[in-house]
C-alpha positions in Angstrom: -15.1 -7.5 -7.6 -14.1 -11.2 -7.1 -10.9 -12.9 -6.1 -8.8 -15.4 -7.4 -5.9 -17.5 -6.0 -2.9 -17.1 -7.6 0.8 -19.0 -7.0 3.8 -17.4 -7.3 7.2 -18.7 -7.1 9.9 -16.1 -5.8 14.2 -16.3 -5.0 14.2 -16.7 -1.3 15.3 -13.4 -0.4 12.9 -11.6 -2.0 10.7 -13.8 0.1 12.0 -12.8 3.0 12.5 -9.5 2.6 8.3 -9.2 1.6 7.8 -11.1 5.1 9.8 -8.7 7.0 8.3 -5.5 4.7 4.6 -6.3 5.3 5.3 -7.1 9.3 7.2 -3.9 9.3 4.6 -1.6 7.3 1.0 -3.6 8.7 -0.2 -4.7 5.5 0.0 -8.3 3.9 2.0 -9.9 1.0 -1.2 -9.6 -1.1 -1.8 -5.9 -0.5 1.6 -5.3 -1.8 1.5 -7.3 -4.6 -2.1 -5.6 -5.5 -0.4 -2.3 -5.1 2.1 -3.1 -7.5 0.1 -5.0 -10.2 -2.5 -2.1 -10.2 0.2 1.0 -10.4 1.7 -1.1 -13.1 -1.9 -1.3 -15.2 -2.3 2.3 -14.5 1.1 2.8 -16.6 0.2 0.6 -19.1 -2.9 2.3 -19.4 -1.6 5.8 -19.3 -3.2 6.6 -16.3 0.0 7.3 -13.9 0.1 8.5 -10.6 3.3 11.1 -11.1 1.1 13.9 -11.0 0.1 13.6 -7.6 2.7 12.3 -6.3 5.0 14.9 -7.4 2.8 17.4 -5.2 4.7 18.5 -2.5 2.0 18.9 -0.1 1.2 15.2 -1.2 4.0 13.9 -0.3 4.7 15.4 2.4 1.2 14.2 3.8 2.2 10.6 2.7 5.2 10.5 4.3 4.0 12.1 7.6 1.2 8.7 7.1 3.7 6.2 6.4 5.7 7.0 9.5 2.5 7.0 12.1 1.8 3.4 10.5 5.3 2.3 11.3 5.9 3.5 14.3 1.9 2.6 15.7 1.1 5.9 16.7 -1.8 6.4 14.2 -5.5 6.8 15.5 -7.9 4.2 14.0 -11.8 4.9 13.9 -14.6 2.9 12.9 -16.7 3.9 9.5 -19.5 4.7 11.8 -17.2 7.3 13.7 -15.9 8.8 10.5 -19.4 8.4 8.5 -22.2 9.0 10.8 -24.1 12.3 11.3 
């Protein structure tokens, strides 16, 4: 899908918060906004993620992954390492 540029204005406290948040979570402002908007779109279209997010095993796995991403202990692999024969 092609991308387009969107300029937004935020309160200074929100701008400061998102800058710290993305740095701590090793992501980008664009990715945070994209995920937020996708969640809104799913909700508006009746495609809620509540079922999968309410699964206790999925929730535990998600928390574990977030923790490893935040503390830098995740082991990263190339596409070829993961999907090659």
